[in-house]
C-alpha positions as CSV (number, residue, x, y, z in Angstrom):
1,M,-157.5,-185.6,-38.2
2,S,-154.3,-183.6,-37.3
3,A,-153.5,-180.5,-39.2
4,G,-151.5,-181.3,-42.3
5,G,-154.1,-183.7,-43.7
6,P,-153.6,-187.2,-45.0
7,A,-151.2,-186.0,-47.7
8,G,-149.3,-183.6,-45.5
9,E,-150.9,-180.5,-47.1
10,A,-150.1,-177.1,-45.7
11,F,-150.4,-173.4,-46.3
12,Y,-146.7,-173.1,-47.3
13,E,-144.0,-175.3,-48.9
14,P,-140.5,-174.4,-47.6
15,L,-138.0,-173.4,-50.4
16,G,-135.1,-172.7,-48.1
17,D,-133.4,-169.5,-47.0
18,G,-136.6,-168.1,-45.5
19,R,-138.5,-168.5,-48.8
20,F,-141.9,-170.3,-49.0
21,A,-144.3,-171.2,-51.8
22,S,-147.8,-170.3,-50.9
23,T,-150.3,-173.0,-51.7
24,R,-154.0,-172.7,-52.8
25,H,-155.0,-173.2,-49.2
26,T,-153.9,-169.6,-48.4
27,A,-156.4,-167.9,-50.8
28,G,-158.8,-165.4,-49.0
29,P,-162.5,-164.6,-49.5
30,W,-162.1,-161.2,-51.2
31,D,-159.8,-162.0,-54.1
32,P,-158.5,-165.6,-55.0
33,R,-155.2,-164.1,-56.0
34,S,-154.6,-162.7,-52.4
35,Q,-154.1,-164.6,-49.2
36,H,-156.3,-164.6,-46.2
37,A,-154.3,-162.9,-43.5
38,G,-154.4,-165.9,-41.2
39,P,-151.7,-168.0,-42.9
40,P,-149.1,-165.2,-43.2
41,A,-149.9,-164.2,-39.6
42,A,-149.1,-167.8,-38.5
43,L,-146.0,-167.9,-40.7
44,L,-144.7,-164.6,-39.2
45,G,-145.5,-166.0,-35.7
46,R,-143.5,-169.0,-36.5
47,A,-140.5,-166.8,-37.4
48,L,-140.9,-164.9,-34.1
49,E,-140.9,-168.1,-32.2
50,Q,-137.7,-169.3,-33.8
51,T,-135.9,-166.0,-33.3
52,D,-133.3,-166.7,-30.5
53,P,-135.8,-168.7,-28.4
54,R,-135.5,-168.7,-24.7
55,A,-136.9,-171.3,-22.3
56,G,-139.5,-170.2,-19.8
57,T,-140.9,-167.4,-22.0
58,L,-143.8,-166.8,-24.3
59,I,-144.8,-164.3,-26.9
60,A,-147.4,-162.3,-25.1
61,R,-148.5,-159.9,-27.8
62,V,-148.2,-159.7,-31.6
63,T,-149.2,-156.8,-33.7
64,Y,-149.4,-157.1,-37.4
65,E,-149.4,-154.3,-40.0
66,I,-150.9,-155.5,-43.3
67,L,-149.3,-153.2,-45.8
68,G,-151.0,-154.6,-48.9
69,P,-152.4,-157.8,-50.3
70,V,-150.3,-160.8,-49.8
71,P,-150.3,-162.7,-53.2
72,V,-150.7,-166.4,-53.5
73,A,-147.1,-166.7,-54.6
74,E,-143.6,-167.1,-53.3
75,V,-143.0,-165.1,-50.1
76,E,-139.9,-164.5,-48.0
77,V,-139.7,-164.1,-44.2
78,E,-137.0,-162.5,-42.1
79,S,-137.0,-161.9,-38.4
80,R,-134.7,-160.4,-35.7
81,V,-134.6,-159.2,-32.1
82,L,-135.5,-155.5,-32.2
83,R,-134.9,-154.8,-28.6
84,S,-133.1,-157.3,-26.3
85,G,-133.4,-157.4,-22.6
86,R,-132.9,-159.5,-19.5
87,T,-136.6,-160.0,-18.9
88,V,-138.7,-158.7,-21.9
89,E,-137.7,-158.6,-25.6
90,L,-139.2,-157.0,-28.7
91,L,-139.1,-159.2,-31.8
92,E,-139.8,-158.2,-35.4
93,A,-140.6,-160.2,-38.5
94,E,-141.2,-159.1,-42.1
95,L,-142.9,-160.9,-45.0
96,R,-142.0,-159.8,-48.5
97,A,-143.6,-160.8,-51.8
98,G,-142.9,-159.5,-55.3
99,G,-140.1,-157.2,-54.2
100,R,-142.2,-155.4,-51.5
101,T,-143.0,-155.7,-47.8
102,A,-146.5,-157.0,-47.6
103,M,-146.9,-157.6,-43.8
104,T,-144.9,-157.0,-40.6
105,A,-145.2,-158.4,-37.1
106,R,-143.8,-157.2,-33.8
107,G,-144.1,-159.4,-30.7
108,W,-143.2,-158.9,-27.0
109,R,-141.6,-161.9,-25.5
110,V,-141.9,-162.1,-21.7
111,P,-141.2,-164.6,-18.9
112,A,-144.1,-167.0,-18.1
113,T,-145.7,-165.7,-14.9
114,T,-145.4,-167.6,-11.6
115,A,-148.5,-165.8,-10.2
116,P,-151.7,-167.8,-9.4
117,A,-154.4,-167.7,-12.1
118,A,-157.0,-164.9,-11.8
119,G,-159.7,-163.5,-14.0
120,D,-162.2,-165.0,-16.4
121,G,-161.4,-168.7,-17.0
122,S,-164.8,-169.9,-18.1
123,A,-165.0,-172.7,-20.6
124,P,-166.6,-172.1,-24.0
125,V,-169.9,-173.4,-25.2
126,A,-170.0,-177.0,-26.4
127,R,-168.7,-177.8,-29.9
128,P,-171.4,-178.6,-32.4
129,D,-171.5,-182.0,-34.0
130,E,-171.5,-180.8,-37.6
131,P,-169.2,-178.4,-39.6
132,T,-170.5,-175.2,-41.1
133,P,-169.6,-174.8,-44.8
134,P,-168.0,-171.5,-45.8
135,P,-170.2,-168.8,-47.4
136,H,-168.5,-169.5,-50.8
137,Y,-165.4,-171.3,-52.1
138,F,-162.0,-170.0,-51.2
139,G,-158.9,-171.9,-50.2
140,Y,-158.6,-170.8,-46.6
141,G,-162.3,-171.4,-46.1
142,H,-161.8,-175.1,-46.8
143,A,-158.5,-175.4,-45.0
144,V,-160.0,-174.4,-41.6
145,E,-163.0,-176.3,-40.4
146,C,-165.6,-174.1,-38.7
147,R,-168.5,-175.1,-36.4
148,F,-170.7,-172.3,-35.4
149,A,-172.2,-172.5,-31.9
150,R,-173.7,-169.1,-32.2
151,G,-174.4,-166.9,-35.2
152,G,-173.3,-168.0,-38.7
153,W,-171.9,-166.8,-42.0
154,H,-175.2,-165.3,-43.1
155,V,-176.4,-164.4,-39.6
156,P,-175.3,-160.8,-38.9
157,G,-173.9,-160.0,-35.4
158,P,-171.8,-161.7,-32.7
159,A,-170.7,-165.3,-33.3
160,T,-169.0,-168.1,-31.5
161,V,-167.3,-170.6,-33.7
162,W,-165.0,-173.6,-33.1
163,T,-162.1,-173.8,-35.6
164,H,-159.7,-176.6,-36.5
165,L,-156.8,-176.5,-39.0
166,S,-157.3,-179.1,-41.7
167,V,-153.8,-178.4,-43.1
168,G,-150.5,-177.5,-41.6
169,I,-148.7,-174.1,-41.6
170,V,-145.5,-175.3,-43.1
171,A,-145.3,-178.6,-44.9
172,G,-143.5,-181.3,-42.8
173,E,-144.1,-179.5,-39.5
174,D,-146.8,-179.8,-36.8
175,P,-148.3,-176.3,-36.0
176,T,-147.3,-175.0,-32.6
177,P,-150.0,-173.9,-30.2
178,L,-149.3,-170.2,-30.9
179,Q,-149.4,-170.8,-34.6
180,R,-152.9,-172.4,-34.3
181,V,-154.1,-169.3,-32.5
182,L,-152.5,-166.9,-35.0
183,A,-153.8,-168.8,-38.0
184,V,-157.4,-168.1,-37.0
185,A,-157.2,-164.8,-35.0
186,D,-157.7,-162.8,-38.2
187,S,-161.2,-164.4,-38.7
188,G,-163.0,-162.4,-36.1
189,N,-164.3,-159.8,-38.5
190,G,-165.5,-162.5,-40.9
191,V,-167.4,-164.7,-38.5
192,S,-169.1,-161.7,-36.7
193,A,-169.9,-159.7,-39.9
194,V,-172.7,-157.2,-39.4
195,L,-172.9,-156.3,-43.1
196,D,-173.8,-158.3,-46.2
197,W,-170.8,-160.0,-47.8
198,D,-172.1,-159.4,-51.3
199,D,-172.5,-155.6,-50.8
200,W,-169.7,-154.6,-48.5
201,L,-166.0,-155.0,-47.8
202,F,-164.8,-155.1,-44.2
203,I,-161.1,-155.6,-44.4
204,N,-158.6,-155.1,-41.6
205,P,-155.2,-153.3,-42.2
206,E,-154.0,-154.5,-38.9
207,L,-154.4,-157.2,-36.2
208,T,-153.3,-157.3,-32.6
209,V,-153.3,-160.5,-30.5
210,H,-152.7,-160.6,-26.8
211,V,-151.8,-164.1,-25.7
212,L,-152.5,-165.5,-22.2
213,R,-151.2,-169.0,-22.6
214,P,-150.7,-171.6,-25.3
215,P,-153.9,-173.4,-26.2
216,E,-154.3,-177.1,-25.4
217,G,-155.5,-179.4,-28.2
218,E,-156.2,-178.7,-31.8
219,W,-159.4,-176.7,-31.6
220,V,-159.5,-172.9,-31.1
221,V,-162.8,-171.2,-30.3
222,I,-163.4,-167.7,-31.6
223,D,-166.0,-165.6,-29.7
224,A,-166.2,-162.4,-31.8
225,A,-168.2,-159.2,-32.3
226,T,-168.0,-156.3,-34.7
227,T,-168.9,-152.7,-34.0
228,I,-169.3,-150.0,-36.6
229,A,-169.7,-146.3,-35.5
230,A,-171.7,-144.0,-37.7
231,E,-169.3,-141.5,-39.4
232,G,-166.5,-143.2,-37.3
233,A,-164.5,-146.3,-37.5
234,A,-165.1,-150.1,-37.1
235,V,-163.5,-152.7,-35.0
236,A,-163.8,-156.5,-34.6
237,R,-162.8,-158.0,-31.2
238,S,-162.4,-161.6,-30.3
239,V,-161.8,-163.9,-27.4
240,L,-159.9,-167.1,-28.4
241,S,-160.3,-170.1,-26.2
242,D,-159.6,-173.8,-25.8
243,L,-161.6,-176.3,-23.7
244,R,-160.4,-174.7,-20.5
245,G,-161.1,-171.1,-21.3
246,P,-159.6,-168.0,-22.9
247,V,-156.1,-168.2,-24.4
248,A,-155.9,-164.9,-26.3
249,Y,-157.7,-161.7,-27.2
250,G,-157.7,-160.2,-30.7
251,A,-158.7,-156.9,-32.2
252,Q,-158.9,-155.6,-35.7
253,S,-159.5,-152.1,-37.1
254,L,-161.6,-152.4,-40.2
255,L,-161.8,-150.6,-43.5
256,V,-165.6,-150.7,-44.3
257,T,-166.6,-149.7,-47.9
258,P,-169.2,-150.7,-50.5
259,R,-168.0,-153.3,-53.0
């Protein structure tokens, strides 16, 4: 089934003038009133893609600053070219909700390389036959199908999980390849959790995604690991792949605190 579902469901309903109604599918695991960062990351990525697009280029890096909870409510998105150039450009997008800026994104747009492929291009492990239910009910958890090939929601440590959007990003639109990656890139810390969900919070105030190429097909594989340093900081890092191999790399700094 393609993203969007049989009834055309999506994370957002367009209201015009850059405004969107957030649907129940955006709700995250920590508080049902707040969104998982995946949907707004994809929505901001959509805005970057649509900002003065240029043929033969791709957005090679997106960094998100999550300035506070994004409510499951009406949001507004605005974008611009922050730094123009003949070859590379820096784009910026902002998501506002309830009269405040909740999330920002900056992305570098570069020309697609003409160099031969080099580096790690290994294909991911095979996709399991059965989906893995989320650890508890939350909107986003049921809007993205997950199939763990390694690890699991209640298996601490590194994990490899196949993901598929069961709903669209914006109603009436098919998600672009970049939007499919950005919609799940924020899940690295959740799928590779090293602490008990019931006792700890491990929330990221930022996310950076380096993109190699657009993914092919509707499935995105997340190969993730979380590291926590004693009396230091924590980070979750991810390799995102399609059937051919890596398409992007993600990293998240984590706020780790008892519930």
